[in-house]
VOBA-1610 file (N, C-alpha, C; in pm, whole numbers, padded with zeros to 5 digits, always signed):
BEGIN
Arg-09660-07393-07792Arg-09816-07308-07744Arg-09873-07242-07827Arg-10021-07141-07795Arg-10037-07119-07863Arg-09994-06931-07875Gly-10014-06896-07986Gly-09911-06760-07978Gly-09810-06709-07963Lys-09737-06873-07933Lys-09640-06795-07916Lys-09520-06833-08026Ile-09424-06741-08086Ile-09338-06727-08180Ile-09243-06860-08177Arg-09212-06900-08264Arg-09130-06999-08273Arg-09013-06959-08321Glu-08853-07001-08270Glu-08776-06914-08362Glu-08754-07011-08432Ile-08668-06991-08610Ile-08588-07122-08666Ile-08525-07052-08765Met-08421-07137-08735Met-08282-07133-08841Met-08315-07207-08996Ile-08274-07140-09085Ile-08211-07228-09193Ile-08100-07200-09235Thr-08056-07357-09284Thr-07900-07336-09296Thr-07895-07369-09455Gly-07790-07345-09538Gly-07755-07427-09608Gly-07579-07482-09630Gly-07575-07557-09598Gly-07453-07582-09529Gly-07360-07555-09426Ser-07264-07518-09457Ser-07174-07432-09391Ser-07236-07252-09456His-07290-07213-09528His-07361-07063-09528His-07554-07076-09478Pro-07506-07028-09379Pro-07616-06974-09334Pro-07708-06867-09377Ile-07806-06871-09431Ile-07866-06761-09488Ile-08025-06740-09474His-08089-06808-09383His-08215-06688-09328His-08208-06768-09134Cys-08268-06688-09108Cys-08277-06715-08954Cys-08325-06584-08916Gly-08365-06586-08768Gly-08513-06551-08683Gly-08574-06599-08658Lys-08735-06492-08593Lys-08840-06535-08535Lys-08942-06524-08621Gly-08998-06717-08644Gly-09151-06670-08689Gly-09124-06625-08878Arg-09273-06555-08881Arg-09232-06511-09027Arg-09185-06406-09036Glu-09140-06323-08905Glu-09018-06177-09002Glu-08907-06218-09073Ala-08868-06334-09043Ala-08785-06433-09113Ala-08771-06398-09258Arg-08629-06360-09313Arg-08621-06357-09412Arg-08468-06369-09467Leu-08445-06357-09575Leu-08292-06386-09606Leu-08239-06325-09638Ile-08099-06294-09610Ile-08062-06182-09570Ile-08012-06168-09677Asp-07832-06259-09657Asp-07797-06284-09812Asp-07721-06389-09828Pro-07766-06467-09990Pro-07681-06575-09938Pro-07540-06646-09950Lys-07478-06518-10038Lys-07372-06479-09958Lys-07292-06496-09871Phe-07369-06501-09773Phe-07287-06487-09601Phe-07243-06581-09575Arg-07115-06529-09516Arg-07037-06686-09446Arg-06949-06641-09334Ile-06999-06729-09217Ile-06942-06712-09110Ile-06854-06719-09037Asp-06791-06791-09191Asp-06597-06796-09128Asp-06529-06673-09152Tyr-06533-06563-09220Tyr-06482-06450-09255Tyr-06577-06329-09138Leu-06520-06276-09015Leu-06612-06183-09011Leu-06503-06043-08922Pro-06516-05934-09035Pro-06412-05874-09028Pro-06458-05807-08853Asp-06300-05788-08819Asp-06356-05700-08657Asp-06250-05587-08615Pro-06328-05490-08686Pro-06215-05348-08751Pro-06199-05244-08590Thr-06115-05169-08541Thr-06150-05153-08475Thr-06183-04933-08501Glu-06127-04899-08600Glu-06134-04790-08640Glu-06241-04727-08679Ser-06286-04660-08639Ser-06454-04566-08613Ser-06574-04559-08738Arg-06441-04566-08865Arg-06484-04524-09014Arg-06499-04618-09081Thr-06422-04724-09080Thr-06460-04815-09126Thr-06571-04971-09050Arg-06571-04954-08862Arg-06702-05002-08846Arg-06770-04933-08902Leu-06815-04833-08883Leu-07004-04784-08946Leu-07004-04827-09111Ala-06841-04786-09184Ala-06918-04863-09314Ala-06958-04983-09333Leu-06881-05104-09210Leu-06923-05190-09232Leu-07092-05249-09180Ala-07099-05134-09106Ala-07254-05146-08992Ala-07322-05098-09084Phe-07336-04923-09190Phe-07392-04916-09295Phe-07430-05054-09392Tyr-07343-05121-09444Tyr-07340-05255-09537Tyr-07401-05290-09532Arg-07424-05423-09370Arg-07493-05493-09348Arg-07641-05413-09337Glu-07638-05242-09291Glu-07769-05270-09305Glu-07849-05240-09433Ala-07775-05148-09486Ala-07837-05193-09603Ala-07865-05371-09697Leu-07842-05402-09704Leu-07867-05588-09681Leu-07974-05640-09649Gly-07973-05610-09486Gly-08099-05623-09426Gly-08251-05540-09493Ile-08180-05484-09553Ile-08346-05388-09621Ile-08444-05401-09712Asp-08518-05428-09727Asp-08669-05526-09804Asp-08690-05407-09880Asn-08608-05293-09939Asn-08605-05166-09982Asn-08560-05188-10096Ile-08563-05179-10218Ile-08484-05146-10294Ile-08405-04952-10296Ser-08506-04885-10279Ser-08481-04725-10229Ser-08394-04741-10178Tyr-08460-04808-10031Tyr-08381-04737-09944Tyr-08201-04795-09891Gln-08220-04902-10023Gln-08141-05021-09987Gln-08024-04954-10087Phe-07994-04849-10200Phe-07948-04792-10303Phe-07933-04667-10187Leu-07943-04680-10100Leu-07908-04485-10017Leu-07815-04588-09933Gly-07886-04716-09836Gly-07776-04665-09742Gly-07704-04742-09789Phe-07627-04857-09919Phe-07513-04845-10009Phe-07438-04719-10003Phe-07516-04615-10048Phe-07387-04469-10129Phe-07403-04433-10019Lys-07448-04433-09821Lys-07413-04377-09696Lys-07322-04420-09718Ile-07194-04608-09735Ile-07063-04601-09721Ile-06996-04481-09799Ile-07073-04504-09928Ile-06933-04425-09951Ile-06920-04257-09934Asn-07010-04214-09836Asn-07023-04084-09743Asn-06914-04093-09622Val-06924-04172-09531Val-06789-04193-09515Val-06671-04151-09527Leu-06621-04169-09633Leu-06513-04166-09696Leu-06495-04037-09754His-06638-03985-09853His-06669-03878-09914His-06783-03788-09888Glu-06728-03724-09816Glu-06802-03655-09802Glu-06899-03549-09817Lys-06899-03468-09974Lys-06999-03361-09984Lys-07004-03445-10220Gly-07071-03412-10256Gly-07201-03468-10317Gly-07004-03487-10518Pro-06957-03353-10463Pro-06872-03385-10527Pro-06762-03412-10555Ala-06745-03473-10451Ala-06575-03597-10407Ala-06676-03712-10462Gln-06739-03732-10427Gln-06818-03889-10388Gln-06832-03870-10580Lys-06925-03792-10651Lys-06879-03822-10798Lys-06807-03831-10819Met-06718-03798-10821Met-06563-03787-10845Met-06496-03922-10833Trp-06508-03989-10663Trp-06474-04059-10639Trp-06490-04162-10705Ile-06694-04205-10777Ile-06749-04282-10850Ile-06674-04298-10987Asn-06731-04207-11033Asn-06597-04184-11227Asn-06491-04240-11186Arg-06323-04235-11055Arg-06322-04285-11090Arg-06253-04435-11031Ser-06304-04480-10965Ser-06347-04617-10954Ser-06476-04700-11032Ile-06510-04672-11109Ile-06625-04794-11195Ile-06573-04822-11236Asp-06423-04862-11273Asp-06368-04888-11384Asp-06304-05035-11340Lys-06271-04966-11186Lys-06191-05098-11133Lys-06255-05198-11067Leu-06457-05181-11123Leu-06474-05276-11038Leu-06538-05404-11143Asp-06453-05576-11095Asp-06447-05690-11137Asp-06627-05771-11126Asp-06785-05737-11068Asp-06816-05765-11017Asp-06952-05755-11148His-06932-05902-11190His-07017-05936-11286His-07180-05938-11277Leu-07250-05862-11138Leu-07372-05800-11174Leu-07441-05726-11205Ala-07290-05634-11137Ala-07272-05430-11258Ala-07217-05429-11362Lys-07166-05541-11412Lys-07079-05499-11586Lys-07170-05506-11694Pro-07278-05552-11674Pro-07389-05508-11738Pro-07397-05336-11703Arg-07441-05330-11579Arg-07535-05193-11632Arg-07433-05103-11648Ile-07278-05127-11564Ile-07231-04973-11627Ile-07176-04969-11778Leu-07141-05101-11883Leu-07173-05091-11982Leu-07333-05058-12070Glu-07382-05039-12026Glu-07489-04955-12052Glu-07486-04826-12023Leu-07506-04816-11877Leu-07421-04691-11905Leu-07357-04574-11926Lys-07234-04672-11935Lys-07131-04636-12057Lys-07168-04505-12183Ser-07195-04676-12247Ser-07225-04701-12410Ser-07419-04544-12430Ser-07445-04516-12304Ser-07579-04412-12353Ser-07466-04243-12322Gly-07350-04238-12265Gly-07279-04143-12292Gly-07296-04068-12091Val-07321-04069-12032Val-07380-04061-11905Val-07205-04013-11792Asp-07290-03914-11711Asp-07120-03929-11622Asp-07179-04011-11577Ile-07148-04129-11486Ile-07183-04248-11416Ile-07206-04110-11262Gly-07069-04158-11242Gly-07095-04011-11144Gly-07157-03981-11068His-07213-03885-11188His-07379-03744-11152His-07460-03853-11130Tyr-07516-03943-11199Tyr-07583-04004-11242Tyr-07652-04073-11155Leu-07524-04160-11070Leu-07560-04214-10947Leu-07610-04130-10846Tyr-07560-03999-10823Tyr-07584-03915-10725Tyr-07722-03827-10768Glu-07721-03799-10824Glu-07818-03709-10879Glu-07973-03762-10858Ser-07953-03905-10929Ser-08077-03947-11001Ser-08140-04121-10933Gly-08016-04104-10807Gly-08081-04260-10741Gly-07986-04185-10517Arg-07867-04143-10530Arg-07869-04102-10368Arg-07970-03973-10370Cys-07978-03834-10417Cys-08054-03749-10419Cys-08228-03748-10444Ala-08198-03847-10516Ala-08383-03818-10546Ala-08475-03982-10504Val-08348-04024-10414Val-08415-04132-10326Val-08434-04014-10195Ala-08342-03992-10155Ala-08305-03915-10019Ala-08397-03751-10003His-08422-03693-10092His-08525-03551-10135His-08662-03576-10222Ala-08729-03516-10179Ala-08926-03529-10230Ala-08922-03363-10224Tyr-08824-03290-10209Tyr-08858-03127-10348Tyr-08822-03096-10478Ala-08722-03225-10538Ala-08658-03104-10662Ala-08671-03251-10693Glu-08666-03228-10829Glu-08617-03325-10980Glu-08511-03321-10965Pro-08455-03526-11058Pro-08533-03614-11015Pro-08532-03669-10916Leu-08698-03736-10891Leu-08701-03760-10780Leu-08773-03935-10778Val-08762-03972-10695Val-08819-04151-10694Val-08980-04138-10625Asp-08979-04234-10696Asp-09126-04239-10679Asp-09158-04419-10649Pro-09179-04435-10470Pro-09207-04544-10478Pro-09326-04564-10540Glu-09440-04586-10574Glu-09485-04671-10670Glu-09540-04618-10752Asp-09422-04613-10882Asp-09406-04584-10987Asp-09326-04703-11078Pro-09346-04832-11129Pro-09277-04893-11156Pro-09156-04890-11255Lys-09149-04803-11323Lys-09043-04738-11344Lys-08955-04744-11266Asp-08904-04608-11171Asp-08815-04606-11072Asp-08820-04738-11019Asn-08837-04755-10985Asn-08768-04920-10908Asn-08700-04999-11009Ala-08814-05025-11151Ala-08700-05104-11216Ala-08565-05065-11252Arg-08539-04909-11260Arg-08403-04825-11249Arg-08343-04882-11180Leu-08406-04836-11049Leu-08257-04816-10966Leu-08229-04986-10925Gln-08391-05065-10928Gln-08281-05220-10862Gln-08197-05254-11046Lys-08238-05221-11106Lys-08077-05221-11207Lys-07936-05161-11178Asp-07926-05016-11098Asp-07845-04965-11056Asp-07790-05048-10917Leu-07911-05077-10838Leu-07880-05184-10731Leu-07690-05238-10720Pro-07723-05293-10813Pro-07591-05417-10763Pro-07444-05290-10808Val-07477-05197-10886Val-07311-05097-10973Val-07275-05051-10819Ile-07354-04975-10694Ile-07429-04898-10591Ile-07280-05029-10462Lys-07358-05118-10485Lys-07358-05239-10377Lys-07169-05241-10447Ala-07158-05287-10550Ala-07087-05312-10623Ala-06946-05146-10589Leu-06999-05051-10557Leu-06894-04963-10547Leu-06807-04981-10423Ala-07010-05010-10324Ala-06985-04965-10169Ala-06868-05078-10159Glu-06856-05235-10192Glu-06760-05285-10126Glu-06593-05308-10217His-06567-05140-10284His-06456-05095-10378His-06443-05064-10312Leu-06507-05007-10199Leu-06470-04941-10109Leu-06392-04922-09999Ile-06482-05019-09872Ile-06480-05057-09801Ile-06321-05194-09828Glu-06287-05213-09934Glu-06206-05273-09976Glu-06061-05202-10040Ser-06125-05129-10081Ser-05925-05085-10105Ser-05855-04930-10026Glu-06060-04899-09964Glu-05967-04750-09903Glu-05969-04779-09780Leu-06051-04952-09712Leu-06062-04913-09597Leu-06057-05023-09513Gly-05952-05117-09598Gly-05867-05251-09604Gly-05955-05379-09551Ile-06043-05346-09647Ile-06122-05514-09566Ile-06163-05569-09648Lys-06012-05715-09666Lys-06058-05796-09730Lys-06167-05873-09793Ser-06210-05841-09881Ser-06347-05944-09923Ser-06338-06076-09953Thr-06408-06150-09858Thr-06413-06293-09888Thr-06327-06335-10024Asn-06443-06276-10193Asn-06327-06311-10283Asn-06129-06339-10206Thr-06081-06193-10220Thr-06036-06150-10173Thr-05933-06304-10081Ile-05988-06342-10010Ile-05928-06471-09909Ile-05916-06532-09993Trp-06022-06578-10048Trp-05951-06711-10133Trp-05854-06670-10250Arg-05830-06577-10341Arg-05814-06523-10413Arg-05656-06550-10364Glu-05598-06504-10270Glu-05488-06477-10187Glu-05446-06639-10095His-05533-06748-10110His-05496-06828-09982His-05428-06812-09873Leu-05429-06675-09895Leu-05316-06723-09754Leu-05400-06776-09606Tyr-05561-06800-09646Tyr-05573-06899-09512Tyr-05542-07042-09452Glu-05508-07083-09583Glu-05435-07195-09593Glu-05331-07182-09461Leu-05247-07089-09507Leu-05150-07100-09366Leu-05147-07078-09228Glu-05278-07004-09276Glu-05311-06968-09133Glu-05283-07045-08995Gly-05278-07223-08951Gly-05238-07225-08883Gly-05116-07283-08838Phe-05012-07286-09007Phe-04864-07253-09023Phe-04793-07111-08926Arg-04874-07014-08879Arg-04839-06903-08892Arg-04885-06903-08747Ile-04947-06964-08653Ile-04998-06956-08564Ile-04908-07021-08474Leu-04804-07174-08521Leu-04728-07253-08478Leu-04629-07154-08530Leu-04541-07139-08612Leu-04411-07086-08658Leu-04377-06899-08625Gly-04533-06878-08556Gly-04526-06661-08563Gly-04459-06594-08687
//
C-alpha cells in the first residue's frame, strides 16, 4: 500500500547480513553468524556484548571507536588502567586488519595505550581540550578509520580473554562444535 514501509531481509546463504525496514536497513556485520550467540549471565559480560553490538551498528567512525573503547572501560575503570591494559594486550592481537596499523604505530615509537586513550577515546568524548576530533576534518576521520580495527580487536580480545566468551574463530579452531551431538548423547 501507498506510504507503508515494507520489511526486507537480505541474506547471504547461512550468513544474515542485512535486515530491517525499508530504506533504514543497512549492513550490520558481514561476518555475523546466527549459529553462535552466547547468552552469558554475568552482568559485565552482558554489558560488554551489548556495547559490542551497539558499536557494530553505529554508522559514525568516532562513535563506533568510542563504543568499542567502552568495552575496555567495563573492566578497567580509569585511564591509567586502560592504557596499561592496552599496552599489555596489543602484542596478543592477531587480527589481520589491526596488524598493519599496530606496526605503523610501533614504528613511530608512540605509546599505543596512551595514543588510543588520548587521541581516540578522549578526543572523541570531549570537546574542551586538545587533542580533539573534529567530525568535519577529513584527517581526523582518516586517522580514526585506521585506528578502528585496532580498538575493535582489543575489544574482541577483552571479551574473549577476560570475559570468557569465545570468538567464532576460536570455536572453529577448537572444532568442539563437531562433538556437541556426542556430548548430548553421552553426557
